[in-house]
C-alpha positions as CSV (number, residue, x, y, z in Angstrom):
1,X,-28.7,20.4,2.9
2,X,-30.6,17.9,1.7
3,X,-29.0,19.0,-2.2
4,X,-25.5,18.5,-0.1
5,X,-26.6,14.9,1.3
6,X,-27.4,13.6,-2.0
7,X,-24.4,15.1,-3.7
8,X,-22.2,13.1,-1.1
9,X,-24.0,10.0,-1.4
10,X,-23.5,9.4,-4.9
11,X,-19.6,10.2,-4.4
12,X,-20.2,7.3,-2.0
13,X,-22.0,5.2,-3.7
14,X,-19.7,5.9,-7.0
15,X,-16.3,5.0,-4.9
16,X,-18.0,2.1,-3.2
17,X,-19.1,0.7,-6.8
18,X,-15.7,1.3,-8.4
19,X,-14.1,-0.7,-5.1
20,X,-16.5,-3.8,-5.5
21,X,-15.8,-3.6,-9.3
22,X,-12.0,-3.7,-8.3
23,X,-12.5,-6.4,-5.9
24,X,-14.3,-8.4,-8.4
25,X,-12.0,-8.3,-10.6
26,X,-9.0,-8.9,-8.7
27,X,-11.1,-11.8,-7.5
28,X,-12.2,-13.4,-10.9
29,X,-8.1,-13.5,-11.7
30,X,-6.5,-13.6,-9.0
31,X,-4.3,-16.5,-9.6
32,X,-3.0,-15.0,-12.4
33,X,-1.2,-13.2,-9.9
34,X,-0.6,-16.0,-7.2
35,X,0.8,-17.9,-10.2
36,X,1.8,-15.9,-13.3
37,X,3.1,-18.6,-15.2
38,X,1.9,-17.2,-18.1
39,X,4.7,-14.4,-18.0
40,X,7.5,-16.3,-16.6
41,X,9.7,-16.4,-20.4
42,X,11.9,-20.4,-20.2
43,X,14.3,-19.0,-22.2
44,X,17.3,-17.6,-19.8
45,X,17.1,-20.2,-17.8
46,X,17.5,-23.0,-20.6
47,X,21.7,-23.1,-20.4
48,X,21.6,-23.1,-16.3
49,X,21.2,-26.9,-15.8
50,X,24.9,-28.8,-16.7
51,X,25.2,-32.4,-17.6
52,X,25.5,-34.0,-14.6
53,X,21.4,-33.7,-14.2
54,X,19.0,-36.3,-15.6
55,X,16.1,-34.5,-17.8
56,X,13.1,-36.4,-15.9
57,X,9.4,-36.4,-15.8
58,X,7.0,-36.4,-12.7
59,X,3.9,-37.8,-13.7
60,X,0.8,-36.6,-11.0
61,X,-1.8,-39.4,-9.6
62,X,-4.4,-37.0,-11.5
63,X,-2.3,-37.2,-14.8
64,X,-0.3,-34.3,-14.9
65,X,3.6,-34.3,-16.4
66,X,6.3,-31.9,-14.6
67,X,9.3,-31.2,-15.9
68,X,12.4,-31.9,-13.8
69,X,15.6,-32.3,-13.0
70,X,17.4,-34.5,-11.2
71,X,20.6,-35.4,-10.0
72,X,21.3,-37.9,-7.4
73,X,23.2,-38.4,-4.3
74,X,26.8,-39.9,-3.1
75,X,25.7,-42.9,-1.3
76,X,23.8,-42.6,1.3
77,X,23.6,-38.5,1.3
78,X,20.5,-36.5,1.7
79,X,18.6,-35.2,-1.6
80,X,17.0,-31.8,-1.9
81,X,13.7,-31.3,-3.1
82,X,13.6,-27.7,-4.7
83,X,10.2,-25.7,-4.7
84,X,10.8,-22.3,-6.6
85,X,8.9,-19.4,-6.6
86,X,5.9,-18.2,-8.5
87,X,7.9,-16.3,-11.2
88,X,10.8,-18.7,-11.3
89,X,11.3,-22.3,-13.0
90,X,13.0,-24.9,-11.6
91,X,16.5,-24.7,-13.7
92,X,18.2,-21.8,-11.2
93,X,17.1,-24.3,-7.9
94,X,18.9,-26.8,-9.8
95,X,22.1,-25.0,-11.1
96,X,22.4,-23.6,-7.2
97,X,21.7,-27.2,-5.2
98,X,24.1,-29.0,-8.0
99,X,27.3,-26.6,-6.7
100,X,29.0,-26.1,-3.8
101,X,28.5,-26.6,-0.6
102,X,25.9,-28.9,-1.4
103,X,27.9,-31.4,-4.1
104,X,30.6,-30.8,-1.8
105,X,28.4,-32.5,0.6
106,X,27.2,-35.2,-1.7
107,X,23.6,-33.9,-1.7
108,X,21.4,-35.1,-4.5
109,X,18.5,-32.6,-6.2
110,X,15.1,-33.0,-7.3
111,X,13.8,-29.4,-9.0
112,X,10.8,-29.8,-10.7
113,X,8.2,-27.2,-12.4
114,X,5.0,-26.7,-11.2
115,X,1.6,-28.0,-13.0
116,X,1.0,-25.2,-16.0
117,X,4.0,-23.7,-15.8
118,X,6.5,-24.3,-19.1
119,X,7.3,-27.4,-19.8
120,X,4.8,-28.9,-17.2
121,X,1.1,-29.8,-18.1
122,X,-2.4,-29.0,-16.4
123,X,-3.5,-25.6,-14.3
124,X,-1.8,-24.7,-11.1
125,X,-3.7,-24.1,-7.9
126,X,-2.7,-25.0,-4.0
127,X,-4.2,-28.1,-4.2
128,X,-2.7,-29.0,-7.1
129,X,0.8,-27.8,-6.2
130,X,0.9,-29.8,-3.4
131,X,-0.2,-32.8,-5.3
132,X,3.1,-32.3,-7.6
133,X,5.5,-32.0,-4.1
134,X,3.6,-35.2,-3.6
135,X,4.6,-36.8,-6.6
136,X,8.5,-35.1,-6.3
137,X,8.5,-37.1,-2.9
138,X,7.2,-40.6,-4.3
139,X,10.0,-39.8,-6.9
140,X,12.9,-39.4,-4.5
141,X,11.7,-42.2,-2.4
142,X,11.9,-44.1,-5.3
143,X,15.1,-43.2,-6.9
144,X,17.2,-42.9,-3.4
145,X,15.2,-45.1,-1.2
146,X,17.9,-44.7,1.4
147,X,18.8,-41.1,1.3
148,X,16.9,-38.4,3.7
149,X,14.6,-35.6,2.1
150,X,15.3,-32.0,2.2
151,X,12.3,-29.9,1.5
152,X,13.4,-26.4,0.2
153,X,10.8,-23.8,-0.4
154,X,11.5,-20.5,-1.8
155,X,8.8,-17.7,-1.2
156,X,5.4,-19.0,-2.6
157,X,7.6,-22.7,-2.6
158,X,7.6,-22.2,1.1
159,X,3.8,-22.8,1.3
160,X,4.0,-26.0,-0.8
161,X,7.2,-27.3,1.4
162,X,5.6,-26.6,4.5
163,X,2.7,-28.3,3.3
164,X,4.4,-31.2,2.5
165,X,6.2,-31.2,5.6
166,X,3.4,-31.2,7.8
167,X,2.5,-34.9,6.0
168,X,6.2,-36.9,5.9
169,X,9.2,-37.3,8.0
170,X,12.3,-35.3,6.4
171,X,15.9,-34.6,7.5
172,X,14.9,-30.9,7.0
173,X,12.8,-28.5,6.0
174,X,14.1,-25.2,4.3
175,X,12.4,-22.1,3.8
176,X,13.7,-18.8,1.8
177,X,11.5,-15.5,2.4
178,X,8.6,-17.5,3.7
179,X,5.5,-16.3,4.5
180,X,2.6,-17.2,7.4
181,X,-0.1,-17.8,4.9
182,X,-1.5,-15.7,1.4
183,X,-4.2,-13.4,3.0
184,X,-1.1,-12.0,5.3
185,X,0.5,-11.3,2.3
186,X,-2.0,-9.4,0.7
187,X,-3.0,-7.7,4.3
188,X,0.6,-6.5,4.5
189,X,1.5,-5.5,1.1
190,X,-1.9,-4.7,-0.8
191,X,-3.6,-3.9,2.0
192,X,-7.2,-2.4,0.6
193,X,-7.8,-6.0,-1.3
194,X,-9.5,-8.8,1.2
195,X,-7.6,-11.2,1.5
196,X,-9.9,-13.8,3.2
197,X,-11.6,-14.3,-0.4
198,X,-8.5,-15.6,-2.0
199,X,-9.2,-19.8,-3.8
200,X,-5.1,-20.2,-2.4
201,X,-4.5,-19.5,1.3
202,X,-1.5,-21.6,1.9
203,X,-1.5,-21.3,5.8
204,X,1.7,-22.4,6.5
205,X,1.9,-20.7,10.2
206,X,-0.6,-23.7,11.0
207,X,0.7,-26.4,9.3
208,X,4.4,-25.7,10.5
209,X,3.1,-26.2,13.6
210,X,2.9,-30.2,12.7
211,X,5.7,-30.3,10.8
212,X,7.9,-33.3,11.3
213,X,11.1,-32.6,10.1
214,X,13.8,-33.1,12.0
215,X,15.4,-29.5,11.5
216,X,13.8,-26.4,10.3
217,X,15.4,-23.7,9.1
218,X,14.3,-20.2,8.0
219,X,15.9,-17.6,6.4
220,X,14.8,-13.8,5.4
221,X,16.4,-10.8,4.3
222,X,15.0,-7.5,6.5
223,X,15.5,-5.5,3.1
224,X,12.4,-7.7,1.6
225,X,9.6,-5.8,0.3
226,X,7.4,-8.7,-1.4
227,X,7.2,-10.8,1.4
228,X,7.9,-8.5,4.7
229,X,10.1,-10.4,7.3
230,X,7.6,-10.3,9.7
231,X,5.8,-12.9,8.2
232,X,8.6,-15.0,8.0
233,X,9.4,-14.4,11.5
234,X,5.5,-15.2,12.4
235,X,5.9,-18.7,10.7
236,X,8.9,-19.5,12.9
237,X,7.6,-18.3,15.8
238,X,5.1,-21.3,15.3
239,X,7.6,-23.6,14.3
240,X,8.2,-26.5,17.0
241,X,11.8,-26.0,16.7
242,X,14.2,-24.5,14.1
243,X,17.0,-22.0,13.8
244,X,16.2,-18.3,11.9
245,X,18.9,-17.2,9.9
246,X,18.6,-13.4,9.1
247,X,20.2,-11.8,5.8
248,X,21.0,-8.2,6.7
249,X,20.9,-5.8,3.9
250,X,19.2,-8.5,1.4
251,X,16.2,-8.3,-0.4
252,X,13.5,-10.9,-1.9
253,X,16.3,-12.3,-4.5
254,X,19.5,-11.3,-2.8
255,X,19.0,-13.8,0.1
256,X,18.9,-16.3,-2.7
257,X,22.1,-18.7,-1.6
258,X,23.7,-16.4,1.5
259,X,22.9,-18.9,3.7
260,X,23.9,-22.1,2.1
261,X,26.9,-22.9,4.2
262,X,25.6,-22.5,7.8
263,X,22.4,-24.5,6.4
264,X,24.5,-27.5,5.1
265,X,25.9,-27.1,8.4
266,X,23.4,-27.4,10.4
267,X,21.8,-30.4,8.6
268,X,24.7,-32.2,8.5
269,X,25.9,-31.4,12.2
270,X,22.7,-30.3,14.1
271,X,21.5,-27.2,15.3
272,X,24.0,-24.7,17.6
273,X,24.4,-25.6,20.9
274,X,23.7,-22.3,22.3
275,X,20.8,-21.7,19.7
276,X,22.0,-18.0,19.3
277,X,20.8,-16.4,16.0
278,X,23.2,-13.7,16.2
279,X,26.0,-15.9,15.9
280,X,24.3,-16.6,11.7
281,X,24.0,-13.1,10.8
282,X,25.7,-12.2,8.1
283,X,25.9,-8.6,5.7
284,X,24.5,-8.4,2.7
285,X,24.6,-5.5,0.3
286,X,21.2,-4.9,-1.6
287,X,21.4,-5.9,-5.2
288,X,19.7,-5.4,-8.2
289,X,17.4,-8.1,-9.1
290,X,19.3,-11.1,-10.8
291,X,18.1,-13.3,-13.8
292,X,16.7,-15.8,-11.2
293,X,13.1,-13.9,-11.0
294,X,10.3,-15.0,-9.1
295,X,8.5,-14.6,-5.6
């Protein structure tokens, strides 16, 4: 019997040791997973942005230089500050918000690459990305001081947008495939890893409760397997007000832009009078991952 227990003890001790080695390894390189900028190939994005955009450089308070694209608004129309996903770059966002329905409504656009991503200096972190967002806001207020600001965040970018929204007034906070916090994403998608050990937590559920945006809009695809829609709903439940716009049949990538017409309508005319989310449900067939990757 003692030999039996010794055998099981050795098996359990070995398994525990292997698990601790796994956790320790992931812990040491976690920012490579959260901010996989080394694996983003900028080449496919280079031709996305048209000549209507000015190529500019944002300089942060701590001395980093960020690649950015600027399209001024028509008159005093709003300006969108776009925060991209962790595996993408600003070019797809610039191209999207530079065309209909946004361009037709006169919206301006600032899309930029986070620190450490291709074209920008520095090393990414939650604190660093929030400072990048502050620099973007200062740029817009300098270039278009009479224009209201719309903070748009996709996936990881939603965490940055929410953090800026907690600190500053804005016309709108628009979030696509957002999460309640990064530890929540780990708990629901990689439950065997301890999310509480994360360096960068992006506690959006706490921050959105103090959002200073006039309009809060959350959209999520019900087939999202990268950021489960339950996390977007959890985040929305903590917002002081807002509109949740589901996209039926959409995944983490195919939802992008599906609700743009509805979002522009809310930012222009306000929330729907009856507040019925079902009025905004649209069908979207799942599609392969397009050439705009990034969580």
